[in-house]
C-alpha positions as CSV (number, residue, x, y, z in Angstrom):
1,M,-30.9,-27.3,77.6
2,P,-33.0,-29.5,75.3
3,S,-33.7,-28.1,71.9
4,M,-36.8,-26.0,71.5
5,P,-38.3,-28.2,68.8
6,L,-38.0,-31.2,71.2
7,L,-39.7,-29.3,74.0
8,M,-42.4,-28.0,71.7
9,T,-43.0,-31.6,70.6
10,I,-43.5,-32.7,74.2
11,F,-45.8,-29.7,74.9
12,L,-47.9,-30.1,71.7
13,L,-48.3,-33.9,72.0
14,T,-49.6,-33.6,75.5
15,L,-51.7,-30.5,74.7
16,L,-53.4,-32.3,71.8
17,E,-54.2,-35.4,73.9
18,F,-55.9,-33.5,76.6
19,L,-57.5,-31.0,74.3
20,Q,-59.2,-33.7,72.2
21,E,-60.4,-35.6,75.2
22,G,-61.9,-32.5,76.8
23,M,-63.4,-31.0,73.7
24,I,-65.2,-34.2,72.7
25,A,-66.4,-34.8,76.2
26,F,-67.8,-31.2,76.5
27,A,-69.3,-31.2,73.1
28,A,-70.8,-34.7,73.4
29,G,-74.4,-33.6,73.6
30,P,-74.4,-31.5,70.4
31,I,-72.3,-34.1,68.6
32,M,-74.7,-36.9,69.5
33,G,-77.6,-34.7,68.2
34,E,-76.0,-34.0,64.9
35,I,-74.9,-37.5,64.1
36,G,-78.1,-39.1,65.5
37,A,-76.3,-41.1,68.2
38,S,-77.8,-42.2,71.5
39,P,-75.8,-41.8,74.7
40,E,-75.1,-45.5,74.6
41,E,-73.8,-45.3,71.0
42,F,-71.6,-42.3,71.9
43,S,-70.2,-44.2,74.9
44,L,-69.5,-47.2,72.6
45,A,-67.5,-45.0,70.2
46,T,-65.6,-43.7,73.3
47,A,-65.0,-47.3,74.4
48,A,-63.9,-48.3,70.8
49,Y,-61.4,-45.4,70.9
50,A,-60.1,-46.7,74.2
51,C,-59.8,-50.3,72.9
52,V,-57.9,-49.2,69.8
53,A,-55.8,-46.8,72.0
54,V,-54.7,-49.6,74.3
55,T,-53.7,-51.8,71.4
56,S,-51.9,-48.9,69.8
57,I,-50.0,-48.1,73.0
58,S,-49.1,-51.7,73.4
59,K,-47.3,-51.6,70.0
60,Q,-45.7,-48.3,70.5
61,R,-42.3,-49.6,71.5
62,W,-42.3,-52.1,68.7
63,L,-43.0,-49.4,66.2
64,V,-40.5,-47.0,67.6
65,E,-37.8,-49.6,67.5
66,R,-38.5,-50.2,63.8
67,I,-39.2,-46.7,62.5
68,G,-37.7,-44.3,65.1
69,W,-39.3,-41.7,67.3
70,R,-39.6,-39.0,64.7
71,S,-41.3,-41.2,62.2
72,F,-43.5,-42.7,64.9
73,V,-44.8,-39.3,66.0
74,Q,-45.3,-38.1,62.4
75,L,-47.2,-41.3,61.6
76,S,-49.3,-41.0,64.7
77,L,-50.2,-37.4,63.9
78,A,-51.1,-38.3,60.3
79,V,-53.4,-41.1,61.4
80,F,-55.0,-38.9,64.1
81,I,-55.6,-36.1,61.5
82,V,-57.3,-38.6,59.1
83,G,-59.5,-39.8,62.0
84,S,-60.4,-36.2,63.0
85,G,-61.2,-35.5,59.4
86,I,-63.5,-38.6,59.2
87,C,-65.3,-37.4,62.4
88,A,-65.6,-33.8,61.1
89,A,-67.2,-35.1,57.9
90,S,-69.5,-37.5,59.7
91,D,-73.2,-37.3,59.0
92,N,-74.2,-40.3,60.9
93,Y,-73.1,-42.5,63.8
94,P,-71.3,-45.3,61.9
95,Q,-69.0,-42.7,60.2
96,F,-68.3,-41.1,63.5
97,F,-67.6,-44.5,65.1
98,V,-65.0,-45.3,62.4
99,G,-63.4,-41.8,62.8
100,R,-63.0,-42.2,66.5
101,M,-61.4,-45.6,66.0
102,V,-58.9,-44.1,63.6
103,M,-58.3,-41.2,66.0
104,G,-57.5,-43.8,68.7
105,A,-55.0,-45.6,66.5
106,G,-53.1,-42.3,66.0
107,G,-53.7,-40.2,69.1
108,A,-53.4,-42.9,71.7
109,A,-49.7,-42.5,72.0
110,F,-49.5,-38.7,72.3
111,M,-49.3,-38.5,76.1
112,T,-47.2,-41.6,76.4
113,A,-44.8,-40.4,73.7
114,G,-44.5,-37.0,75.4
115,R,-43.7,-38.7,78.7
116,V,-41.2,-41.1,77.2
117,I,-39.4,-38.3,75.3
118,V,-39.0,-36.5,78.6
119,D,-37.4,-39.6,80.0
120,L,-35.0,-39.7,77.1
121,I,-33.5,-36.3,78.3
122,P,-30.5,-37.3,80.5
123,P,-31.1,-36.8,84.3
124,S,-30.3,-33.2,85.0
125,P,-32.1,-29.9,85.3
126,N,-32.8,-30.2,81.6
127,R,-35.1,-33.1,82.3
128,F,-37.0,-30.9,84.7
129,T,-37.5,-28.4,81.8
130,G,-39.0,-31.2,79.8
131,I,-41.3,-32.1,82.7
132,K,-42.4,-28.4,82.8
133,F,-43.3,-28.5,79.1
134,F,-45.2,-31.8,79.6
135,A,-47.1,-30.4,82.5
136,T,-47.9,-27.2,80.8
137,G,-49.3,-29.0,77.8
138,L,-51.4,-31.2,80.1
139,G,-52.7,-28.1,82.0
140,A,-53.3,-26.1,78.9
141,G,-55.3,-28.9,77.2
142,I,-57.5,-29.3,80.2
143,A,-57.9,-25.6,80.6
144,F,-58.7,-24.7,77.0
145,A,-60.9,-27.7,76.0
146,P,-64.2,-26.5,77.6
147,G,-64.0,-23.0,76.2
148,L,-63.0,-24.1,72.6
149,A,-65.8,-26.8,72.6
150,A,-68.3,-24.3,73.9
151,A,-67.4,-21.7,71.3
152,A,-67.7,-24.3,68.5
153,V,-71.1,-25.6,69.6
154,A,-72.5,-22.2,70.5
155,H,-72.0,-21.2,66.9
156,D,-73.6,-24.4,65.6
157,H,-70.2,-25.6,64.3
158,W,-69.7,-28.9,66.1
159,R,-67.4,-30.0,63.3
160,A,-65.0,-27.2,64.4
161,V,-64.1,-29.3,67.4
162,F,-62.4,-31.7,65.0
163,M,-61.0,-29.0,62.7
164,I,-59.3,-27.4,65.7
165,L,-57.6,-30.8,66.4
166,I,-56.6,-31.1,62.8
167,A,-55.0,-27.6,62.9
């Protein structure tokens, strides 16, 4: 059986990816109001996240070959945390925009990394265990995102969306 730390890494990377996407989507209205962004500007920040994410994912293999999986995941998490911190501290749209781009640079590879780590488990029933942890992270992220976002904005703490991601 794969080690529990490996399985938890797969689970948490996938959870974090879907949790952040869902929470930010569900809290979009209150976030826009707090940072003074129009729907078009908020969509532009989302598009910028996606552009940076695609670029980051395209360089994933190159980075992994040079620094290794463990360092890559740790670096991605550190960059994502910095981006989440920038978003949480944002008082205006330009700050939020920069934070989302930094989040994209770090967080883009979470789901991809989780999937690739599953593929590194030799073909056997153990790989299926990895797939179960991947799928559980995906489902849990999708399931918990709306409730966590709603709880944050219902208490006028939209920044908590990003603090949850940092935690």
